[in-house]
Every structure is written in structure tokens, then in C-alpha cells.
SEPA-830659 format. One record per residue (C-alpha): residue in one letter; z, y, x. Coordinates in steps of 0.25 Angstrom, whole numbers, padded with zeros to 4 digits, always signed. Each point is the difference from the previous one (the first is absolute). Layout:
! SEPA-830659
aZYX...
//
This chain:
! SEPA-830659
m+0001+0000+0000n+0003+0009+0011v-0013-0001+0007i-0009+0003-0014l+0009+0013+0000d-0003+0003+0015k-0015-0002-0003l+0002+0009-0012k+0006+0011+0007e-0011-0001+0011v-0010+0001-0010l+0006+0011-0009y+0001+0008+0013t-0015-0001+0001v-0005+0003-0014l+0011+0010-0004p-0006+0012+0008i-0013+0000-0005t+0006-0002-0014v+0008+0013+0001i-0012+0007+0005v-0008-0004-0011l+0011+0004-0010i+0001+0014+0007l-0015+0003-0001h+0000-0004-0015f+0011+0010-0003t-0006+0010+0008l-0015+0001+0005t-0007-0012-0007p+0006-0004-0014l-0005-0014-0003e-0002-0004-0014t+0012-0010-0005h-0007-0012+0000l-0005+0002+0013i+0015+0003+0006l+0005-0013-0007k-0011-0009+0006f+0004+0006+0013l+0014-0003-0002i-0002-0014-0005g-0009-0003+0011t+0010+0006+0011f+0011-0011-0006l-0010-0010+0000i-0003+0003+0016i+0015+0001+0002i+0003-0013-0005g-0012-0008+0003l+0000+0006+0016s+0015-0004+0000i-0002-0015-0004f-0014+0000+0008l+0007+0004+0014l+0012-0011-0004g-0011-0010-0001v-0006+0004+0013d+0013-0002+0007l+0003-0012-0006g-0014-0007+0000i-0011+0007+0009t+0009+0004+0012p+0005-0014+0002i-0013-0005-0001g-0006+0008+0010t+0011-0001+0010a+0000-0016-0001i-0015-0001+0001g-0001+0010+0011s+0010-0008+0008a-0007-0014-0003i-0014+0004+0003t+0005+0005+0013k+0008-0013+0004t-0014-0007-0002n-0004+0007+0014r-0014+0001-0005i-0007+0013-0001l-0010-0005-0010v+0011-0003-0010v+0006+0013+0002v-0013+0007-0002i-0005-0008-0012v+0014+0001-0007g+0002+0015+0003l-0014+0002-0006l+0003-0007-0013l+0014+0006-0003g-0005+0012+0004f-0011+0000-0011f+0011-0006-0011i+0010+0010+0003s-0010+0012+0000a-0006-0005-0014a+0013+0000-0006e+0005+0015+0005p+0003+0008-0012d-0004+0014+0007l-0014-0007+0004h-0002-0003-0015i+0004+0014-0005l-0011+0006+0011a-0010-0009-0004g+0001+0002-0014q-0001+0015+0002v-0012-0002+0008d-0006-0008-0011m+0004+0009-0011v-0005+0012+0007t-0013-0006+0004s-0002-0005-0015g+0000-0015+0007h-0012+0003+0010v+0011-0004+0010p+0008-0011-0007k+0014-0002+0002t-0002-0015+0005a-0010+0005+0010i+0010+0009+0007v+0012-0010-0001v-0009-0011+0007v-0006+0007+0011v+0014+0007+0003s+0007-0014+0000v-0011-0006+0009g+0001+0012+0010l+0016-0002-0001g-0001-0015+0003v-0009+0002+0011m+0009+0009+0007i+0012-0007-0002a-0006-0011+0006l-0003+0008+0012g+0013+0007+0000l+0008-0013+0001a-0010-0005+0011r+0004+0013+0007i+0014-0003+0000v-0002-0014+0005y-0009+0005+0012n+0009+0013+0003v-0013+0009-0003s+0006+0015+0002l+0000+0008-0013r-0006+0012+0007v-0013-0009+0002v+0000-0005-0013f+0002+0013-0007t-0010+0008+0008v-0011-0011+0000m+0002-0001-0016y-0001+0013-0003l-0011+0003+0008i-0008-0009-0008v+0006+0006-0013f-0005+0014+0004i-0014-0005+0004l-0002-0007-0013a+0006+0012-0008l-0011+0008+0007f-0010-0008-0010a+0009-0001-0012s-0002+0010-0013p+0011+0010-0002a+0006-0007-0012f+0002-0014+0007l+0005+0006+0012a+0012+0006-0008i+0000-0013-0008s+0002-0008+0013f+0010+0008+0006d+0007-0001-0013a+0000-0014+0000c+0007-0001+0014g+0011+0007-0006a+0001-0007-0014t-0002-0015+0005t+0013+0001+0008g+0009+0003-0011a+0013-0007-0007l-0004-0015+0001t-0009+0001+0013v+0008+0007+0009p+0012-0009+0000f-0007-0013+0000i-0009+0005+0012l+0013+0004+0007a+0006-0013-0002l-0013-0007+0005a+0001+0009+0013l+0015-0003+0001g-0002-0015-0002v-0011-0001+0011s+0006+0010+0010m+0014-0006-0001l-0005-0012+0008k-0002+0008+0012k+0010-0003+0011d+0000+0015+0003s+0010+0007-0010e-0006+0014+0004a-0014-0005-0001s+0004-0006-0014e+0005+0012-0005r-0012+0008+0004d-0010-0009-0006s+0008-0001-0013f-0007+0014-0002g-0014+0003-0002l-0006-0011-0009v+0000+0009-0012g-0008+0011+0007i-0009-0010+0005a-0002-0007-0013s-0003+0014-0007i-0012+0003+0009g-0006-0012-0007a+0000+0006-0013i-0007+0012+0005l-0011-0008+0007g-0002-0008-0012v-0002+0011-0009l-0009+0007+0010i-0009-0012+0002m-0001-0003-0015d-0004+0016-0001i-0012-0002+0012s-0005-0013-0005s-0001+0004-0015k-0006+0015+0003a+0009+0005-0012d-0003+0015+0003e-0004+0005-0014i+0012-0006-0007t+0008+0013-0007g+0014+0000-0007a+0007+0006-0011l+0014-0002-0007e+0002-0008-0012h+0014+0001-0007h-0001-0013-0006a+0014-0001-0005l+0000+0014-0006a-0011-0002-0010s+0009-0003-0011e+0014+0005-0004s+0006-0013+0000i+0012-0001+0009i+0003-0015+0001g-0015-0004-0003p-0005+0001+0014f+0012-0008+0007i-0003-0013-0009e-0014+0001+0001e+0001+0000+0015v+0009-0012+0001p-0010-0012-0001k-0010+0006+0010i+0011+0003+0010t+0007-0013-0002l-0012-0008+0003e-0003+0010+0012v+0014-0002+0006f-0001-0016-0002m-0012-0001+0006a+0004+0009+0012l+0013-0008+0002l-0006-0014-0002p-0005-0001+0015i+0013+0003+0006l+0007-0011-0009l-0011-0009+0004t+0003+0003+0015l+0015-0003-0003l-0003-0014-0006i-0009-0003+0011f+0010+0005+0010q+0011-0009-0007i-0008-0012+0000f-0006+0000+0014s+0012+0005+0008s+0016-0002+0000g-0001+0013-0009f+0011+0006-0008s+0013-0008-0003r+0000-0004-0016r+0009+0012-0002a-0008+0009+0008f-0013-0005-0007r+0006+0004-0013k+0005+0013+0004v-0014+0003+0005l-0006-0004-0012m+0009+0009-0008g-0004+0011+0009l-0015-0002-0004i+0004+0001-0014f+0007+0013+0001a-0011+0005+0008f-0010-0004-0012v+0009+0006-0011g+0003+0013+0009l-0015+0002+0003v-0005-0001-0014l+0010+0011-0005f-0002+0009+0012l-0016+0000-0002d+0002+0001-0015g+0009+0012+0001v-0010+0006+0010n-0012-0003-0007a+0004+0004-0014g+0005+0014+0002f+0006+0003+0013m-0012+0003+0007d-0008+0007-0010v+0011+0010-0002g-0001+0002+0015s-0015+0004-0001i+0003+0008-0012v+0011+0008+0008g-0010+0001+0012y-0011+0006-0010r+0009+0010-0007v+0007+0005+0013a-0013+0002+0006m-0006+0007-0011l+0011+0012+0001d-0004+0014+0005s+0008-0003+0014k-0004-0011+0009a+0013+0002+0007y+0007-0008-0011i-0009-0013+0002l+0002+0002+0016t+0015+0001-0001i+0002-0010-0011g-0009-0011+0010f+0010+0004+0012i+0012-0003-0009l-0006-0013-0005g-0003-0005+0013f+0014+0005+0006v+0009-0006-0010t-0008-0014-0001v+0001-0003+0014l+0014+0004-0001a+0004-0010-0011e-0009-0012+0006p+0010-0012+0001a-0011-0005+0011v+0002+0013+0009h+0016-0002+0000v-0002-0013+0005l-0010+0005+0011m+0010+0010+0004h+0011-0010+0003q-0010-0007+0008i-0003+0011+0009e+0015+0004+0001d+0003-0014+0004a-0012-0001+0010t+0004+0013+0007s+0015-0003+0000g+0003+0012-0009y-0008+0009+0010i-0009+0004-0012k+0008+0003-0013r-0004-0003-0013g+0001+0014-0006l-0011+0004+0011v-0009-0010-0004m+0001+0002-0015i-0002+0015+0003a-0012-0003+0009l-0007-0010-0011s+0003+0009-0012l-0006+0012+0005g-0011-0008+0006i-0004-0007-0014g+0003+0014-0007v-0010+0006+0007a-0011-0011+0000v+0001+0001-0016g-0001+0015+0001l-0012-0002+0009s-0006-0010-0009v+0001+0011-0011l-0006+0010+0009r-0013-0008+0002v-0001-0001-0016l+0001+0015+0000v-0009+0003+0011p-0014-0007+0000g-0003+0001+0014i+0012-0007+0005q-0004-0016+0001l+0009-0011+0002w-0004-0003+0015h+0004+0014+0004y+0014-0005-0002l+0000-0014+0004l-0009+0001+0013p+0010+0010+0007s+0012-0007-0005y-0004-0014+0005i-0005+0005+0013i+0014+0006+0003a+0007-0012-0005i-0009-0009+0009a+0003+0010+0011l+0015+0000-0002m+0000-0016+0002y-0002+0002+0015f+0012+0008+0001v+0011-0006-0009p+0008-0014+0001e-0009-0012-0005l+0011-0003-0010f-0003+0015-0007i-0014-0003-0001g+0002-0013-0009i+0011+0008-0009a-0009+0012-0001f-0012-0007-0004d+0008-0010-0009s+0006+0012-0008g-0013+0005-0005g+0001-0011-0010v+0015+0002-0002a-0002+0016-0003s-0011-0003-0010g+0008-0007-0011p-0001-0003-0014m+0001+0014-0006t-0010+0006+0010a-0010-0011-0004t+0003+0003-0015f+0005+0014-0004i-0005+0008+0012l-0013-0006+0001a-0002+0003-0016f+0005+0014+0002i-0011+0004+0012q-0011-0007-0009g+0003+0008-0012a+0000+0012+0008a-0013-0003+0006e-0005-0002-0014a+0005+0015-0003v-0005+0007+0012e-0015+0005-0002g-0008-0005+0013a+0009-0012+0003n-0005-0015-0002v+0011-0010-0006l-0006-0011+0008v+0000+0008+0014d+0011+0009-0001g+0009-0009-0010f+0002-0010+0010g+0005+0001+0014m+0014+0005-0002i+0006-0014+0003a-0009+0001+0013m+0007+0012+0003v+0015-0004-0003a-0003-0013+0009s-0005+0008+0012m+0012+0010+0001p+0011-0010+0004l-0009-0005+0012i+0002+0014+0007a+0013+0004-0005l+0007-0013+0004q-0008-0001+0014i+0006+0014+0002l+0014-0005-0002g-0004-0011+0010l-0003+0010+0010i+0013+0007-0002y+0007-0013+0002k-0008-0003+0012v+0004+0014+0006k+0015+0000-0004s+0001-0014+0005r-0007+0004+0014r+0010+0012+0001e+0012-0009-0001a-0005-0009+0008
//
């Protein structure tokens, strides 16, 4: 019971800041119709309950599977086994990631089905699986993270030269969205399971970070390759407020349940099958532990259905309506200020960020304080969302104007900071772009893009998650540089 309450408290901290901001805007700048605000509140309630149950399921079921399989495949001492299992698990886990389903659903809706949700989920999951396989091989062969990230991002930016502006934004958004509440704990557990078998404890700690960052590159590559091979330049986009067409309050939530239930079942089925195969062909879990893991998967299923129902049937639509109405106000200072505040408070409340802060404080023996990390991340993400709003308002600004300098700085910093910080920084991109970023703030930016004359929802409405995911790469490596300087002075 205490565990459920802890998860509920975690999620409340994440969701309540957004809810409070919407209610303040409702009573001041952008009043909403009664049925809209009621849908938003019901959606918020379902998100809180659903995400709490889902995260409990991840802890009980998904993470133990990742750790057990990571440890078991490394004990075989066969790199081919490590690579194949990493590839398959990466695909299955990514295909079940709620944040990716939300992003893919938005792409499908904005492009009126020209870029199907299934296509985005499949190409991103394949890319993630391939990069997890390579990342696990890197741990086994002790390849430097500096080399891996430099080479892979060089490939990414070469491919980006041939990509359409819309797909460039979607590909980098996928990088942040695919490393969400389900994928990050599983990948971290997989990396820990493989790296723990190293005899050198310092190398083991260092190698337990970085796999999330490597995996997220696969999402970018998957979408870019799909775009280049399909030549989808002519696609245009517009917002559809499907759940807002009627004034029915409960109806949209009931209508979404059968479709979402089937999607979630199909997404989690491969993980269940993987567990059963692992249990049959290895020593696996004890009977009691196996029952606990199965219960965790049931919790994950129920929680994910409730979460996605709340998101799809009111929460995101209200986000886009608020973004649209704020952008229509006479002063553009409102939309810029609200964008910054949304980014600032969202990362402040993200439970995974608090876990990351503890890891950094432990890794630096208290030299880098949690408060310093929190300030750096909050300001960074606030600026990221603010810059995304500015890109909507100023048609001449393109996404690559932001991303190219950001990644050049991030890659250059790698050669000056301790390797432990490289893994933590690149992993944290996925940590910062959590459920609220992928849902409400994404919808808010798209609503603003719909309102601003000269802005394109498909090009300018995406790319915000990419900005959020890129900021921690610089912020946390700067902290690593501070730690390095302080350590040398004390030495």
C-alpha cells in the first residue's frame, strides 16, 4: 500500500503544476467552456491514477525482467547472443512506450493519416533495438562513449542534410519521446545487468550509464531513414480537435477505451512472451518472483490503458486549445512567458529527474549538489520550451538553427569532462522529456503553431521535445566540468 501511495505522490508532483497553470489561465487569460475544463479534469485524474499504477507495474515487472535478462545474456559470453537479445528487447520495449505512442498519434492526426502511427512506432522501435544491441556490445568491448557519440551524431547530421524539415523535427522528438517512463528503467536495468559482471567496479559504474543516450540515437536514425527513403516532402498538417467535436463529457473517454486496450495489449504481449521464453529456457525467476513479475505486467497494462485514455480523450486537446488561445492574444509576451514557465515547472516536478539528481550526487561524493542540478535543468528546459515558442512566432527560425549548435557544443564538451558525466548527460535527455512534455506541452506548442500566421503545425509544432532532450546534454556536462575543476583544486 505504501508503494502505491509513493507512486501516487510522485505522479501528483508531475501532473499538478500543469493542472494549476491551466486553471489559472482558465480564470484569467483564456476562459474554457465548462465541458472542456471538465474533460481536462477527468483526463488529469485518469493520468494520475493510470501513471501511478503503470510505474508500479514497471518497478514490479519490467525492471526485474531487464536486469535478469541483461545478466543472463552476458553470462553466456557470446557477443552474438547479447546483440540479438538486445535488438529484440529494444524493439519490444520501445513499441510499448506510452510517450512514443502519444507522439506517433499526434503525427498521425496532424498529417491526417499520411504518416501512420504504426509506421512511426515500428521504425523508431527498430532503430532503438539496433542501437541497444550496439550499446550492449560497446559495454562488452569497452569502447569509449566519446567515440560512439561522436561517430553516431556525425551520421545523424549527415542524414539530416537530406531530410525534410517536418521529419527532422519528428525524428529528434522521437529521440526524447521513446526514452520515457517504460523504456528508461528497462534500458538502465539492462545496462546494469551487463555492466555488473565486470570485475572493475569503477568501469562497471561508468558503463551502467550511456545506454539510454545511445538507444535514443536509433529513434532519430529510424525516422530520418524512413523520410529519405519515402520522399514525403509534400505532406502538410493541421490540427483536429477530435474529442472536442461534441459537448459530451464522459462519451469520448468511453469511446477511446476499446481501441486503447487493444493497442496496449499488443504492445505488452511481446514482453510477456519474452518473460515466458526466458522462464522456460533458463533458471529464470523463482515461483514467487515470477508471480510478482506477472502481477507487475498486469499493473502496467491497466495503468497504461487509463493513462492513454486520459491523454487522448481531453488532456491533450485542452493543451492545444490553450496554446491556440494564448497565441491569439495581442501580446506575444504571454505565450513566451507561459512556455518558459511550463518548461521550468515540468522538469522541476519530473520524478525521474530526482532519481538522476541522486545518482549525480552519489557519483560525485556530494561535490555537485542536487539543488545545483535542479536549477541547471529547470532553467535549461524552460529556455528550451521558450525557444520552441519563439520558433513558432518567427518563421525564419528553423529547428536546425538550435539543434546543430547545441549538439556541436555537447560533443565538444565530451572531450573535457569525466566519462561518467558523458553517460549521465546523454541519458538525462530522455529523463527530462517525460510524460507531461510529450502530452500537454507538445499539444500547447502545436496549438500555438495553428494560431500563428505563417507557422506550419507539422514543421513548427514538432521539435519541442527535441529541444528539451538536448538541453541536459550541455547543462550536465558543464556540471561535470565544474566537478573536474573542483576535484583538481582539492587534489
